[in-house]
C-alpha positions as CSV (number, residue, x, y, z in Angstrom):
1,X,32.7,-22.4,12.8
2,X,33.7,-18.7,12.7
3,X,33.1,-18.5,8.9
4,X,29.6,-19.9,9.3
5,X,28.8,-17.5,12.1
6,X,30.2,-14.5,10.1
7,X,28.3,-15.5,6.9
8,X,25.1,-15.9,9.0
9,X,25.5,-12.4,10.4
10,X,26.3,-10.8,7.1
11,X,23.3,-12.6,5.5
12,X,21.1,-11.4,8.3
13,X,22.2,-7.8,8.0
14,X,21.8,-7.8,4.2
15,X,18.3,-9.3,4.6
16,X,17.3,-6.7,7.1
17,X,18.7,-3.9,4.9
18,X,16.8,-5.3,1.9
19,X,13.6,-5.5,3.9
20,X,14.0,-1.9,5.1
21,X,14.7,-0.6,1.6
22,X,11.6,-2.4,0.3
23,X,9.1,-1.5,3.0
24,X,10.8,1.5,4.7
25,X,10.1,3.9,1.8
26,X,6.5,2.6,1.4
27,X,5.5,2.5,5.0
28,X,3.5,5.5,6.3
29,X,5.0,7.6,9.1
30,X,3.7,6.8,12.6
31,X,0.7,8.9,13.5
32,X,0.1,9.9,9.8
33,X,-3.6,9.9,8.8
34,X,-4.3,6.7,6.9
35,X,-7.3,5.5,5.0
36,X,-8.0,1.7,5.0
37,X,-10.5,0.4,2.4
38,X,-11.7,-3.2,3.0
39,X,-12.6,-5.6,0.2
40,X,-16.3,-5.1,0.8
41,X,-15.9,-1.3,0.1
42,X,-16.1,0.0,3.6
43,X,-13.4,2.4,4.7
44,X,-11.9,3.8,7.9
45,X,-9.5,6.6,8.5
46,X,-7.2,7.0,11.5
47,X,-3.6,7.4,12.7
48,X,-1.1,4.8,11.4
49,X,0.1,2.6,14.2
50,X,2.6,0.4,12.3
51,X,2.8,-3.2,11.4
52,X,2.4,-5.9,14.1
53,X,4.6,-9.0,14.6
54,X,2.0,-11.1,12.7
55,X,1.9,-8.7,9.7
56,X,-1.4,-7.0,10.6
57,X,-1.8,-3.2,10.1
58,X,-2.8,-1.0,13.0
59,X,-4.9,2.0,12.2
60,X,-6.2,3.9,15.2
61,X,-6.9,1.2,17.8
62,X,-8.0,-1.5,15.3
63,X,-5.8,-4.2,13.7
64,X,-6.5,-5.1,10.1
65,X,-5.5,-8.3,8.2
66,X,-3.8,-7.1,5.0
67,X,-5.4,-10.0,3.0
68,X,-8.8,-8.5,3.7
69,X,-7.9,-5.0,2.5
70,X,-8.0,-3.4,-1.0
71,X,-6.2,-0.1,-0.5
72,X,-4.1,1.3,2.4
73,X,-2.4,4.6,2.2
74,X,-2.2,8.2,3.5
75,X,-5.2,10.3,2.9
76,X,-4.2,13.5,1.0
77,X,-6.5,16.4,0.3
78,X,-6.1,18.1,-3.0
79,X,-8.5,20.8,-4.3
80,X,-10.8,20.0,-1.4
81,X,-11.2,16.3,-2.2
82,X,-9.5,13.5,-0.3
83,X,-7.7,10.7,-2.1
84,X,-5.4,7.9,-1.1
85,X,-1.7,8.4,-2.0
86,X,-0.2,5.1,-3.1
87,X,3.4,6.5,-3.0
88,X,3.5,5.4,0.7
89,X,0.7,2.8,0.7
90,X,-0.4,-0.5,-0.8
91,X,-3.1,-1.6,-3.3
92,X,-4.3,-5.2,-3.9
93,X,-3.1,-6.2,-7.4
94,X,-6.6,-7.5,-8.4
95,X,-8.1,-4.2,-7.4
96,X,-5.4,-2.3,-9.3
97,X,-6.1,-4.2,-12.5
98,X,-9.8,-3.6,-12.2
99,X,-9.2,0.1,-11.7
100,X,-6.9,0.3,-14.6
101,X,-9.4,-1.5,-16.8
102,X,-12.3,0.7,-15.7
103,X,-10.3,3.9,-16.5
104,X,-9.1,2.7,-19.9
105,X,-10.2,5.4,-22.3
106,X,-9.4,3.5,-25.5
107,X,-12.7,1.6,-25.7
108,X,-14.6,4.9,-25.1
109,X,-12.7,6.7,-27.8
110,X,-13.3,3.8,-30.3
111,X,-17.0,3.8,-29.6
112,X,-17.2,7.5,-30.1
113,X,-15.1,7.4,-33.3
114,X,-12.4,9.6,-31.9
115,X,-8.7,9.2,-32.7
116,X,-6.2,9.0,-29.9
117,X,-4.0,12.0,-29.4
């Protein structure tokens, strides 16, 4: 009985440690200015309030379901323009593949007869 209890505790602590390593480095800091972009293209900016017990994100006073969001991340200003930093945020894999496809320069270069550098 003691071995089962010890194995259960060790497994629980390892699971918590793995979850922290996976999400802890990607989670924005509490109170950090976050931009949330919904699937329909609308966006909202507010302070990060954390992740609820049901997995919903809290930005400002509003809770968001992550399945309905495209991009979530800290809003960073560079050269006077805001952008969403994905170093501490999330992006929907389908949205990411569409963005990568839209910004692929190989087709443009082929149409213009340019060689790749």
